[in-house]
C-alpha positions in Angstrom: 0.0 0.0 0.1 1.0 3.3 -1.2 0.2 6.8 1.5 -0.1 10.0 0.4 -0.4 12.6 3.2 -1.5 15.9 2.6 -1.3 18.8 5.8 -4.5 21.0 5.3 -7.0 23.1 6.2 -6.1 25.7 9.3 -5.8 23.2 12.0 -3.1 21.3 10.2 -5.0 18.1 10.0 -3.5 15.2 7.8 -5.7 14.4 4.9 -4.3 10.7 3.7 -4.9 8.8 0.1 -4.1 4.9 0.9 -4.1 3.2 -2.3 -2.5 0.2 -4.3 -1.0 -1.5 -7.6 -4.7 -1.8 -9.3 -4.3 2.5 -8.4 -7.7 1.8 -6.3 -7.9 4.4 -3.5 -9.5 5.6 -0.1 -9.3 9.0 0.6 -9.8 9.3 5.1 -10.5 12.5 6.5 -10.1 15.0 3.9 -10.3 18.2 5.7 -9.2 20.3 2.2 -10.9 23.9 2.8 -8.6 25.8 -0.2 -9.3 25.8 -3.5 -6.1 25.0 -3.5 -5.9 22.5 -1.0 -8.5 20.8 -3.4 -6.4 21.4 -6.3 -3.2 19.8 -5.1 -5.3 16.3 -4.0 -7.3 16.5 -7.3 -4.0 17.0 -9.1 -2.2 13.5 -6.8 -5.1 11.7 -8.6 -5.0 12.3 -11.5 -1.5 12.7 -12.2 -1.1 8.9 -10.2 -4.3 7.8 -12.3 -5.9 7.0 -9.3 -9.7 5.7 -8.5 -10.9 6.8 -5.3 -13.8 3.6 -3.9 -13.4 4.9 -0.2 -14.4 8.1 1.4 -13.8 7.4 4.8 -14.0 9.2 8.3 -12.2 8.6 11.4 -14.8 11.0 13.0 -16.7 14.1 12.2 -15.0 16.8 13.5 -14.7 19.9 11.7 -11.4 20.0 10.6 -11.5 16.1 9.2 -15.0 16.6 6.8 -13.8 20.2 5.2 -13.3 19.0 2.1 -15.7 16.1 2.1 -18.2 17.9 -0.4 -15.6 18.7 -2.9 -14.4 15.0 -3.1 -18.2 13.7 -3.5 -18.4 16.3 -6.5 -15.4 15.9 -7.8 -14.8 12.2 -7.2 -18.7 10.9 -7.3 -18.6 9.2 -4.4 -20.2 9.9 -0.4 -18.6 9.7 2.6 -18.8 6.5 5.2 -18.1 7.0 9.3 -19.6 6.3 12.4 -23.2 6.7 12.8 -22.5 8.0 16.2 -20.7 11.1 14.7 -23.5 11.9 12.0 -25.1 15.0 14.0 -21.5 16.6 13.2 -22.7 16.9 9.6 -25.7 19.7 10.4 -22.8 21.4 12.8 -20.4 22.3 10.4 -21.1 25.4 9.1 -21.6 26.8 12.4 -18.9 25.7 13.7 -17.3 26.7 11.1 -18.1 30.4 12.0 -17.2 30.0 15.9 -13.7 29.0 14.8 -13.5 32.2 11.4 -13.3 30.5 9.0 -13.4 33.3 6.0 -14.9 30.8 3.6 -18.8 29.5 3.2 -18.5 25.6 4.4 -20.4 23.2 3.2 -21.7 19.4 5.1 -21.9 16.6 2.9 -24.4 13.9 4.1 -22.7 10.4 4.7 -23.8 7.6 2.3 -23.4 5.4 4.3 -21.7 4.4 8.1 -19.1 2.5 9.7 -19.5 -0.1 12.5 -16.6 -2.4 14.5 -14.8 -4.5 12.6 -16.1 -4.1 9.5 -13.6 -4.3 6.4 -13.3 -1.4 4.1 -11.8 -2.6 0.9 -10.2 -0.8 -2.1 -8.0 -2.7 -4.4 -6.2 -5.3 -3.0 -5.9 -3.9 -0.2 -8.9 -4.2 3.3 -9.1 -2.1 6.2 -10.4 -3.0 9.4 -12.2 -0.3 11.8 -11.6 -0.3 15.0 -14.3 1.1 17.5 -12.4 4.0 19.7 -14.8 6.2 21.6 -13.9 9.2 23.3 -11.9 11.8 20.7 -15.4 12.2 20.1 -18.3 9.1 20.0 -17.8 8.2 16.4 -13.8 7.8 16.4 -12.9 5.1 14.7 -8.9 3.6 13.6 -8.2 2.2 10.4 -5.9 -1.0 10.5 -4.3 -3.1 7.9 -2.7 -5.9 9.1 -1.0 -6.8 6.1 1.0 -4.0 5.7 1.0 -3.1 9.3 -0.6 0.4 9.2 -3.2 1.7 11.4 -5.1 5.1 10.1 -5.4 6.4 13.9 -7.6 9.9 13.5 -7.5 12.0 16.8 -7.8 8.7 18.4 -3.8 8.2 19.2 -1.1 10.8 18.1 2.9 10.5 18.0 3.5 10.4 22.7 0.1 12.0 23.3 -3.9 11.6 23.0 -7.0 13.0 21.3 -8.4 15.8 22.9 -11.3 14.7 25.5 -12.2 18.6 26.5 -14.3 18.7 23.6 -18.5 17.7 24.2 -18.9 14.2 24.6 -15.3 13.7 25.2 -14.3 11.1 27.7 -10.9 10.7 28.8 -11.2 6.8 30.8 -13.2 5.9 28.0 -10.2 6.6 25.3 -8.1 5.4 27.6 -9.3 2.2 28.0 -10.2 1.6 24.4 -6.3 2.6 22.9 -4.8 -0.4 25.5 -7.0 -2.8 25.1 -7.8 -2.3 20.6 -5.1 -0.5 19.7 -1.6 -1.9 22.2 -2.7 -5.0 21.5 -1.4 -4.4 17.5 2.4 -5.5 16.5 4.7 -2.6 17.8 6.2 -2.2 14.2 2.5 -1.2 13.2 3.3 1.9 11.8 0.6 4.8 13.1 -0.7 7.6 10.7 -2.5 10.1 12.8 -4.7 13.1 12.4 -2.3 15.9 13.1 2.1 15.9 13.2 3.9 12.5 12.7 3.3 8.7 12.2 4.9 6.9 15.2 4.5 3.4 15.9 2.5 1.3 18.5 6.1 -0.2 19.9 7.1 3.3 20.6 3.5 4.8 21.9 3.5 1.7 24.5 7.0 3.0 25.5 6.9 6.9 25.9 3.1 7.5 25.8 3.3 10.0 28.5 -1.0 9.2 28.9 -0.2 4.8 28.4 
């Protein structure tokens, strides 16, 4: 699996394009907000002759869903996320105004739901959904056992964890979920987080002060 990372919007959110030799791809947490960012994403997809067959969200905080409307319009596919976060779609414009985002943001309805243990496939690649609430009610991680890769959203960061002081956040729930469902993965699993640099499960076992 090949992974391209884009850092988009004022929140410095990581948007990922994961693809394999079939040129089918999954777009994970599409956060492009400005026209320049949209053009950058579209150019990469076109130059690499990719077909986006999955548009998925680890969760639906505003910075992770900014680009869903653009992606749905451009690539002809609606986003999927956990049902518990669906209400955040209708809150997108109001949330953007609170943060002073200087652009009219368009929300994009979900085209389906992802539940624990669902398999998201593109080409020859499969991602398993792992439900780890606590940062948001509907936080998911996506794990590819074959490639040893975990897309953790805002659940787990390098030497840190997701915020739990936001509405519906729950520190104990998040910590328990990380320990029970993520730290049991192989130590060499590479973690692609929603913000910041990559890490590994092994590193987080040793160096994460919250765990």
